[in-house]
C-alpha positions as CSV (number, residue, x, y, z in Angstrom):
1,M,-0.1,0.2,0.0
2,T,1.8,3.4,-0.9
3,V,0.5,6.5,-0.5
4,V,0.1,9.2,-2.8
5,G,-1.8,12.7,-3.5
6,P,-3.3,14.9,-0.6
7,F,-5.0,14.0,3.0
8,G,-2.4,10.5,3.0
9,L,-4.6,8.6,0.3
10,S,-3.3,5.5,0.1
11,V,-3.2,3.3,-3.4
12,R,-2.6,-0.5,-3.4
13,D,-2.0,-0.9,-7.1
14,Q,1.5,0.1,-7.9
15,A,0.8,0.7,-12.2
16,L,-2.3,3.3,-10.6
17,E,0.0,4.8,-8.1
18,A,2.9,5.2,-10.2
19,D,0.5,6.9,-13.1
20,V,-1.1,9.1,-10.0
21,Q,2.2,10.5,-9.5
22,A,3.3,10.6,-12.7
23,G,0.2,12.7,-13.8
24,L,0.6,14.7,-10.5
25,A,4.6,15.6,-11.3
26,A,3.2,16.3,-14.6
27,V,0.6,19.1,-13.5
28,E,3.3,20.3,-11.8
29,E,5.4,21.0,-14.0
30,G,2.7,22.4,-16.1
31,L,1.9,25.1,-13.5
32,L,5.0,26.5,-13.2
33,E,5.3,26.7,-17.2
34,A,1.8,28.2,-17.0
35,T,2.6,31.2,-14.9
36,K,5.7,31.8,-16.3
37,S,6.1,35.5,-17.4
38,E,8.5,37.9,-19.7
39,V,7.5,40.2,-16.5
40,P,9.8,38.6,-13.8
41,F,7.6,40.3,-11.4
42,I,4.5,38.6,-13.2
43,T,6.3,35.2,-12.6
44,E,7.2,35.8,-8.6
45,A,3.5,36.5,-8.4
46,A,1.8,33.6,-10.3
47,Q,4.1,31.8,-9.2
48,H,3.7,32.9,-5.1
49,L,0.8,30.2,-4.6
50,V,2.4,27.3,-6.8
51,Q,5.0,27.2,-4.8
52,A,3.5,27.9,-1.1
53,G,2.2,23.6,-2.2
54,G,-1.6,22.8,-2.0
55,K,-3.1,19.9,-1.9
56,R,-3.6,19.5,-5.5
57,F,-6.9,17.7,-4.9
58,R,-8.6,19.1,-8.2
59,P,-5.6,17.6,-10.3
60,L,-5.6,14.2,-8.7
61,L,-9.6,14.0,-9.2
62,V,-8.9,14.3,-12.8
63,M,-6.4,11.7,-12.3
64,L,-8.0,9.2,-11.1
65,A,-11.3,9.7,-13.3
66,A,-9.1,9.0,-16.2
67,R,-8.7,5.7,-15.3
68,F,-12.0,5.3,-16.5
69,G,-10.8,5.6,-19.9
70,D,-7.8,6.2,-21.6
71,P,-5.6,7.0,-18.2
72,Y,-2.8,8.1,-20.9
73,A,-4.8,10.5,-23.1
74,P,-3.0,13.9,-24.4
75,G,-5.7,16.0,-23.0
76,V,-6.1,14.6,-19.4
77,V,-2.8,16.5,-17.4
78,P,-3.6,20.0,-19.6
79,S,-6.7,19.7,-18.0
80,A,-5.6,19.2,-14.8
81,V,-3.9,22.2,-15.2
82,V,-6.4,24.1,-16.3
83,V,-8.5,23.1,-13.1
84,E,-5.7,24.2,-10.9
85,L,-4.9,27.3,-12.0
86,T,-8.6,28.1,-12.1
87,H,-8.5,27.1,-8.6
88,L,-5.3,29.0,-7.7
89,A,-6.9,32.1,-9.4
90,T,-9.9,32.0,-7.4
91,L,-7.7,31.9,-4.4
92,Y,-6.4,35.5,-5.3
93,H,-9.7,36.6,-5.5
94,D,-10.6,35.3,-2.5
95,D,-8.1,36.7,-0.4
96,V,-8.4,40.4,-1.5
97,M,-12.3,40.0,-0.5
98,D,-11.6,38.2,2.6
99,E,-8.9,40.4,3.5
100,A,-6.5,37.4,4.4
101,A,-3.0,37.4,5.9
102,V,-1.9,34.3,5.1
103,R,-2.6,31.3,2.7
104,R,-1.0,28.0,2.6
105,G,1.4,29.4,5.2
106,V,3.0,32.2,3.7
107,D,1.7,35.5,3.2
108,S,-1.0,36.4,1.0
109,A,-0.5,37.8,-2.2
110,N,-2.4,40.9,-1.2
111,T,-0.8,41.6,1.7
112,R,2.7,40.9,0.3
113,W,1.8,43.2,-2.6
114,G,-1.6,45.2,-2.0
115,N,-4.9,43.8,-3.3
116,S,-4.9,45.2,-7.2
117,V,-1.5,43.0,-7.8
118,A,-3.5,39.9,-6.4
119,V,-7.0,40.4,-8.2
120,L,-4.7,41.1,-11.6
121,T,-2.6,38.1,-10.7
122,G,-5.6,36.1,-10.4
123,D,-6.7,37.3,-13.9
124,F,-3.5,36.6,-15.2
125,L,-3.9,32.7,-14.7
126,F,-7.7,33.1,-15.4
127,A,-6.0,33.6,-18.5
128,R,-3.7,31.4,-18.7
129,A,-6.2,29.0,-18.2
130,S,-7.9,30.3,-20.6
131,Q,-5.3,29.5,-23.6
132,I,-4.7,25.9,-22.2
133,L,-8.2,25.3,-22.4
134,A,-8.8,26.4,-26.0
135,D,-6.2,23.6,-26.9
136,L,-8.9,21.4,-25.5
137,G,-11.6,21.6,-27.6
138,P,-14.7,23.5,-27.8
139,E,-17.0,21.1,-25.7
140,A,-14.0,21.3,-22.6
141,V,-14.2,24.9,-23.3
142,R,-18.0,25.3,-23.0
143,V,-18.0,23.4,-19.5
144,Q,-15.8,25.2,-17.7
145,A,-17.1,28.4,-18.8
146,L,-20.7,27.1,-17.5
147,A,-18.7,25.7,-14.2
148,F,-16.8,29.4,-14.3
149,E,-20.6,30.9,-14.1
150,R,-21.8,28.8,-11.4
151,L,-18.5,30.0,-9.1
152,V,-19.0,33.5,-9.8
153,T,-22.6,33.0,-9.0
154,G,-22.2,31.2,-6.1
155,Q,-20.0,34.1,-4.5
156,I,-22.0,37.0,-5.6
157,L,-25.0,34.8,-3.8
158,E,-22.6,34.3,-0.6
159,T,-22.0,38.1,-0.9
160,A,-25.8,39.3,-1.1
161,G,-27.2,36.8,1.1
162,P,-30.5,34.8,1.5
163,V,-33.7,36.2,-0.1
164,D,-36.3,37.1,2.6
165,G,-37.8,34.3,3.9
166,R,-35.2,31.8,2.2
167,D,-33.9,29.2,4.6
168,P,-29.9,30.4,5.5
169,V,-28.5,27.0,5.5
170,E,-30.2,25.7,2.2
171,H,-29.3,29.0,0.5
172,Y,-25.5,28.4,1.9
173,L,-25.5,25.0,0.3
174,D,-26.9,26.4,-2.8
175,V,-23.5,28.7,-2.9
176,L,-21.0,26.1,-2.0
177,G,-22.0,24.3,-4.9
178,G,-21.2,27.1,-7.0
179,K,-18.5,27.9,-5.4
180,T,-16.6,24.6,-4.3
181,G,-18.7,21.9,-6.3
182,S,-18.7,23.3,-9.7
183,L,-15.2,23.3,-9.9
184,V,-14.4,19.8,-8.3
185,A,-17.2,18.4,-10.4
186,V,-15.3,19.5,-13.7
187,S,-12.4,17.8,-12.3
188,C,-14.4,14.7,-12.6
189,R,-15.7,15.3,-15.6
190,F,-12.4,16.8,-17.3
191,G,-10.7,13.5,-16.5
192,A,-13.3,11.5,-17.6
193,M,-13.9,13.2,-20.8
194,M,-10.6,13.6,-21.8
195,S,-10.0,9.8,-21.8
196,G,-12.6,8.9,-23.5
197,A,-14.8,7.3,-21.1
198,D,-18.7,6.6,-21.6
199,D,-21.0,9.1,-21.3
200,T,-22.9,7.5,-18.3
201,V,-19.5,7.3,-16.8
202,V,-19.0,11.2,-17.1
203,D,-22.2,11.9,-15.7
204,V,-21.5,10.0,-12.5
205,L,-17.9,11.4,-11.5
206,T,-19.6,14.6,-12.4
207,Q,-22.3,13.6,-9.6
208,Y,-19.7,12.4,-7.3
209,G,-17.6,15.5,-7.6
210,E,-20.1,18.1,-6.8
211,R,-20.9,16.0,-3.4
212,L,-17.5,15.7,-3.0
213,G,-16.6,19.9,-3.5
214,V,-19.3,20.2,-0.9
215,A,-18.0,18.1,1.4
216,F,-14.7,19.3,1.3
217,Q,-16.1,23.1,1.5
218,L,-17.9,21.9,5.0
219,A,-14.7,20.3,6.0
220,D,-13.4,23.7,5.2
221,D,-15.8,25.5,7.5
222,V,-15.0,23.3,10.1
223,L,-11.1,23.4,10.3
224,D,-11.7,27.4,9.9
225,I,-13.1,27.3,13.4
226,A,-11.2,24.1,15.0
227,S,-8.1,24.1,14.0
228,D,-4.5,26.4,14.0
229,S,-3.1,28.0,11.2
230,H,-0.8,25.2,11.0
231,E,-3.1,22.4,10.5
232,S,-5.1,24.6,8.3
233,G,-2.2,26.9,6.7
234,K,-4.2,30.0,6.7
235,T,-5.4,32.1,10.2
236,P,-8.0,30.3,11.8
237,G,-11.2,32.5,12.2
238,T,-10.5,34.5,8.9
239,D,-14.2,34.1,7.9
240,L,-15.3,34.6,11.5
241,R,-13.8,37.9,11.5
242,E,-14.9,38.9,8.5
243,G,-18.5,38.1,9.2
244,I,-18.5,35.6,6.3
245,P,-21.7,32.7,7.7
246,T,-19.7,29.5,7.3
247,M,-22.0,26.5,8.6
248,P,-20.9,26.1,12.3
249,V,-22.3,30.1,12.5
250,L,-25.6,29.2,10.5
251,R,-25.9,26.1,12.6
252,L,-25.4,28.1,15.9
253,R,-28.5,30.4,14.4
254,E,-30.6,28.3,13.4
255,R,-30.3,26.9,16.9
256,A,-30.2,29.6,18.7
257,L,-34.0,31.0,16.6
258,R,-35.3,27.2,17.5
259,L,-34.2,26.8,20.7
260,G,-33.7,30.5,22.4
261,L,-31.1,29.1,24.8
262,P,-29.6,32.1,26.8
263,E,-26.0,31.0,25.8
264,D,-26.8,30.9,22.3
265,L,-28.3,34.0,22.1
266,A,-25.2,35.3,23.9
267,L,-22.8,33.7,21.7
268,V,-25.0,35.0,18.5
269,E,-24.8,38.5,19.8
270,L,-20.7,37.9,20.4
271,L,-20.8,36.9,16.5
272,D,-23.0,40.1,15.6
273,S,-20.6,42.7,17.3
274,D,-17.1,44.1,16.0
275,L,-14.4,41.0,15.7
276,T,-12.1,42.8,14.1
277,D,-11.4,43.5,18.1
278,D,-8.5,40.3,18.8
279,T,-10.4,39.8,22.2
280,R,-13.9,39.0,21.2
281,H,-12.5,37.2,18.0
282,A,-11.1,34.7,20.5
283,E,-14.3,34.8,22.7
284,A,-16.0,33.9,19.5
285,L,-13.8,31.1,18.4
286,A,-13.3,29.8,21.9
287,G,-17.3,29.8,22.2
288,L,-17.9,28.3,18.5
289,R,-15.4,25.3,19.3
290,A,-17.7,24.4,22.3
291,H,-20.4,24.6,21.1
292,P,-23.1,22.2,20.1
293,A,-22.9,23.8,16.1
294,L,-19.7,22.9,15.2
295,E,-20.7,19.1,15.7
296,Q,-24.0,19.5,13.4
297,A,-21.6,21.0,10.8
298,R,-19.2,17.9,11.4
299,R,-22.4,16.2,10.3
300,D,-23.6,18.0,7.2
301,T,-19.6,17.8,5.8
302,V,-20.2,13.1,6.4
303,R,-23.3,13.5,4.7
304,Y,-22.0,15.2,1.5
305,A,-19.6,12.9,1.7
306,Q,-21.6,9.9,2.5
307,E,-24.0,11.2,-1.1
308,A,-21.0,11.2,-3.4
309,R,-20.0,7.9,-1.9
310,A,-23.1,6.4,-3.2
311,A,-22.8,8.5,-6.3
312,L,-20.3,5.9,-7.3
313,G,-22.2,3.0,-7.1
314,P,-23.0,2.4,-10.6
315,L,-19.4,2.4,-11.5
316,P,-17.6,-0.6,-12.0
317,E,-15.2,-2.3,-8.7
318,C,-11.5,-0.9,-9.5
319,D,-8.8,0.7,-7.6
320,A,-9.7,3.8,-9.0
321,K,-13.1,3.4,-7.6
322,A,-11.6,2.8,-4.0
323,A,-9.5,5.5,-4.4
324,L,-12.3,8.0,-4.9
325,T,-14.4,5.9,-2.4
326,E,-11.4,6.5,-0.2
327,L,-11.4,10.5,-0.6
328,C,-15.2,10.5,0.5
329,D,-13.7,9.3,4.0
330,A,-10.6,11.3,4.1
331,V,-12.8,14.4,3.7
332,V,-14.6,13.7,6.6
333,H,-11.3,13.1,8.4
334,R,-10.0,16.4,8.0
335,A,-13.5,17.5,9.8
336,G,-12.8,15.3,12.5
């Protein structure tokens, strides 16, 4: 049994392990090549997060999904580079919106160079992803465009908040489906598409990716509250400080509205105060870490991971399916 990829994924088949490792190495080379510019400063800024590392979760999914067709097809690695470049670009923009100071254990781009450079660097990465995508054919361009529309829509919905009368938890799950689920789904879709897998297999893997992506983001929500910066690679409680309602906060508000317990209402009142104050922020973080809402958010993560696992049901039994199933467990473990 060999450990490969993010989360310590164990791969039992040596051929699969070798192919996944080789594919991820090729993606890494592709990322470095795609982030080079004739302007040295642009190269430095564009490679800032590439060189900081990361889980390469989406490229790994491309590689595993490609096992249901021809994993050596020429479009597999470039499509993995496209989804990772797109993901990295959104991180540059997210850090500006969230005013985040740390990303992947290093200073965020906006902290180092300012918001304008961070936004423009994200745009540069989108442009490079589009160049690669153009060589993969019009269907790939269409799939990526639709996913990017969903991603942006999810971000806008998060910023706008739920309309009157809409359940905030349902609204948030729609946000996550767009912001995170869409690109994870495309990772699986591209891997299957580029490998020439049957349309039914492509659809199954796309549905799996959508659910796994939501579970992945819910696990991040839990980590933002429960972990330290060493575990998560970013400052704990970043979303909390910025007033972004993640699942633990939404579950707290839901419980406070339903039960009206004084301790819940007091914590909600604290969350509604100015959490740019370090003392209040630390108190709110400690309160959420000890609150049942955090465990409810963990259960939400488990539910979506189980749905992702169930979506794989129609696929033939093989080592790649076993690895995709194990990723469901790994995502839940992150939130454990």
